[in-house]
C-alpha positions in Angstrom: 222.3 23.7 -16.0 222.9 21.5 -12.8 219.6 21.6 -10.2 220.5 22.6 -6.7 220.4 19.8 -4.2 219.2 20.4 -0.8 222.9 20.1 0.5 223.9 23.1 -1.9 220.6 25.3 -0.9 221.9 24.8 2.9 225.3 25.7 1.8 223.9 28.7 0.1 221.7 29.8 3.0 224.7 29.3 5.7 226.9 31.6 3.4 224.3 34.5 2.9 222.2 34.0 5.9 222.0 37.7 6.9 220.8 38.7 3.4 218.4 35.6 3.2 217.1 36.4 6.6 216.9 40.2 5.5 215.1 39.5 1.9 212.7 36.7 2.7 211.8 37.8 6.2 212.7 41.7 6.8 214.9 40.8 9.8 218.2 42.9 10.0 220.8 41.4 11.9 223.4 45.0 11.7 224.7 44.5 15.2 221.5 44.2 17.4 219.5 41.1 19.1 216.0 39.8 17.2 213.2 38.2 18.8 214.0 34.5 18.8 212.9 32.3 15.4 212.3 29.2 17.2 208.6 29.8 18.0 209.4 27.5 21.6 208.9 30.6 23.8 207.3 34.0 23.5 210.0 36.6 23.3 209.1 39.9 24.3 212.7 41.2 24.6 214.8 40.2 21.6 217.2 37.4 22.7 218.7 36.1 19.8 222.0 37.0 18.3 223.8 36.7 15.4 227.5 35.5 15.2 229.3 36.5 11.7 232.5 34.3 12.7 230.2 31.0 12.2 227.1 32.2 10.5 225.0 31.1 13.6 221.9 32.5 15.3 221.7 31.7 19.1 218.6 32.3 21.5 220.1 33.1 25.0 216.5 32.6 26.6 215.6 29.1 25.3 218.9 27.9 24.0 218.1 27.2 20.5 220.8 27.6 17.8 220.3 27.9 14.2 222.9 27.7 11.3 
């Protein structure tokens, strides 16, 4: 069995981002904003959105983008 490389893991997580966030952190991305995961600002009102077209998260408050 081939050992998973960092790039393999990153690719898997990116392809399955909603599932990984739900299973690992209890975050549900179904059509709603979530609290920002960057930790650089207090997010009292969920300001991070998920874009399934390119599997990214973007915070409209602090500008952070994650893939």
